[in-house]
N, C-alpha and C positions, 0 to 999 in steps of 0.2 A: 379304380376308375381310370379311364383313358386320359392321358395328359391333356389332350385338347378339351375334353369335357371338364377337367379340373379348372382350366383357365376360364372357360365359359361360366362355370359356377362362381368363380371369384368375381367376374364382371357382373353377373346377375345380382349377387349379394351387395356389391358396391352400389349399383343403381337402386336396389331395394332400400338401402339405408337413406339415400337421398330422398326417395319418395316418402318414406315413413316420416322423416323429419319435416318434410314440407306439408304433410297431411295435417299437421297441427297449426298451420298458418295459411290455410287455403284462401282466406279472404284477402291476403296480401299478394297473391300471385297475379302475374300478367297473363291474360287469356286472349287468344285470338281464334276466330272462326276460319277453318279451312274450307268449309262448304256448309250446305244446309245441315244443321244438327251435327256437325262434325267439328270438334274443338281440339285445340292443343294449348298447352301452357308452357311457361318457361321451364317447368320441371321435366316435361317430355324431352326438351332439348338438352338440359343438363344431364339427365339420366342417360340419354343416348350418347352424349359426348364422353361420359365416364366409362360406358361400356366399350366404346371404340378405343379409348385410351388404353384400357387393359388388353384388349385383343390385339391391337396394332403393335403394342410393345412386345408381345409374345410372338406374333406372326406378321411381320411387316410386309411379307410378300402376298398376303391375302387381300381380297377385295371385300366390299361392304354394300349390302342392300339394306337400308335403314329407313324407317317410316318418315323421320323428319329430315332425311336427305344428307345427314352428316357424312363426310368422307366418301361421297359418291365418286369423287374424282380419283380416289386411290385405287390403283390396280383394277380398273373396271373390267378387264378381260381375264382376270386371274382364274385359274382352275378351281381354286378354293374360295368360296364366298360365304361371308357371315351375313345371316338374315336376321334383322333385329327389330323388335317392337319394344321400345324402352318402357312404355306404359300402356298396356292393352287394357282398355276400360277407363279411358281418360274422363269420359262424362260421369261415370260413377265416382271417380276420384274427386272431381271438381264439386260434386254434390255431397261429399263426405260419406258416400256409400262404400263400405269396405269390401269391394269385389273388383279387384284389378290385379295385374301381374306384370312381370318382366318376361319377355319371350326372346330366346336366343337360339339360333340354329346354325350349324355349319354344313354347307353343301359342297360336294365335290362333283364337278360337271353336272350341276343341277340336280343331284341326288342327295337328299339330306342324310348326313352320316352321324351327326351328334345333335342333341337337343337338350335345352334347359327351359323349364317354365317355373318361375319362382313367384310365390304368393307372399309378399312381405308382411301382410297383415297377420296371417296364420303361421308364418315361417315354414310354409310347406314348399319343399324343393322336389320337383319332378325332373328326372333325368333319364336319358336314353342314349345309347350308342348302338349303331346298326349291328345286329347279330348278337347283342349282349343283354337284351331284355330292357324293360322299363322299370323305374324305381320311384318310390315316394319316400323321401327321407331315409334312403338306403334300404328300404324294404321293397321286395319285388312286388309288382302289381300286375293284375290281369284284368281284362275286360269282363263284364258280367256274364253269367251263364243263362240269362233269361232267354227263353225260346219262343214265347208268345208275344206278338206285338200288342195285344190287348192288355197285357200286364206290364208293358214297358214304360219307363220314364224317359221322355225325350227332351233334350235341350235344343234351343234354337236362338236365333237373333232376329229381331224384327227390322224391317226395312226403314231407312231414314234418308237415303239419297234419292234425288229426283228421278233417276233413270231406273230405279228398282221396280220390277213388275209387282206392284202391290196387289193387283187382282189375283195373281197366281198365289201369292202368300195367303190371301184370304181363303182361297180354295184349299190350300194345305192345312190351314188352321181348322177349317170345317171338317176335313177328312180325319185329322188327328184327334179332334175332340171326341169323335165317335168311335175311334179305333184303338186308343191307347189308355194307359193308366194316368197320364198327365203330361203337361207341357211346361217347361221352365225357360225363362229368358233373363239370365243374370247380367249379361252385358259385357263379357270379356271372352271372345272366341277361343283364345289360346288356353285359357283356364277351363273352358267348357270341354275342349278336346282332351285336356289332361284328366278331366272327370270321367270321360268315356274310358280312357285307359285304366283308370282306377276302379271302374265298375260302379261309380256313383250314378252315372247315366247309363242307359242301355244304348243310346244313340244320340247324335247331334247332327243338325243340318243348318246350313245358312247359304244365302246368296250374296253376291256382291262383296266378297272378301278379297283381301290382298295377300300376297305371298307372305308378308311378315305376320299376318294374322294366323296363318295355318302351318307354316313350315315346321316349327318345333313340335307343335301338338300332333302333327301327322305322324312323326316318327314315334312319339309316345304311344299312339294308338296301335301302330303296326307292331311295335316291339312288345306290346301287351297282349297281342293275339287278335287284334281287331282289324277291320277293313276300313279303308278310306278311299273314296273316289268322288266323281261328280255324280249328278243325278241319273246319268245314263250308263254308269259303270266304267267310264273312261278314266284314265289316270292323269288327266291334265288339271287336277284340282289345285295345284300350286299356282297356276297362271290363269285358269279359266274362271275363277270367282265362285264357282259352285263347289260346295263341300258336303259330303254325306259320310259320316263315320259311325260305326256301330260294331257290336259283336257279330260274329259271322251268322248267327241264327236270325238276328233281327235285320241285318243289312238288306237282304233281298226283299223281305216283306215291306220294309219302309221305302225302298226304292220303287217298288211296284205301286205303292200307294201315292208317292209324291210326284214321280216323273210325269204322269198324265196331266197334272195340274199346270205344268210348264209348257205344254205343247202349244206352239203358236203365240206364246206370251213372253218369250225371252228377248 
């Protein structure tokens, strides 16, 4: 394992321990709303601070892009940036639904080079370094071999922010209900992307995501042999909010089905 990835794993596991301990006392947590249906708890902040403590101790010259804003002032123009979602799936966590994860990526000049997605509930550790493959608990993983969209299982996330094009989503749902084997919405995008990499899903798509939602998962998908872009085949998925990830056979079929639903509605 690359030394940078080893440090990222250490940080992810430390945050995971905080999250698991706190999951037993959810009713005691302080919760605040960041926006409509968008919540954070003191655990998000504690987990993020623990991650940054580990990473900064090892790499004090690196910068940080983190969901809760910790350490944004440290080396903001650094060539190497850590992209952190300390608790992806906060709403699930706050309801006691065991579907959430820690997501950590390291990017060099805005290109993701190392990635960790850690599910502390199942103790599942997804890792990848560019050019070295993707792994689940040290076992090599690959995207699915599914070739027909009608037999494909698709993951997604439903809209909850005010500016999300809900009508477009409804069109997508209608098209997918008729054209696939099923649709799933667990509620943690980083883990969803890891599931594409592992072949559990044949594809995943979502709108209105942030860089910390997709950075680590995107490298997992790529290193597992999958494709990830936006709905128009462009590579601005880290910053553009649109994400479509799939095995190579399903990717084009799904893009051709979903892209028309967005025309004039973005």
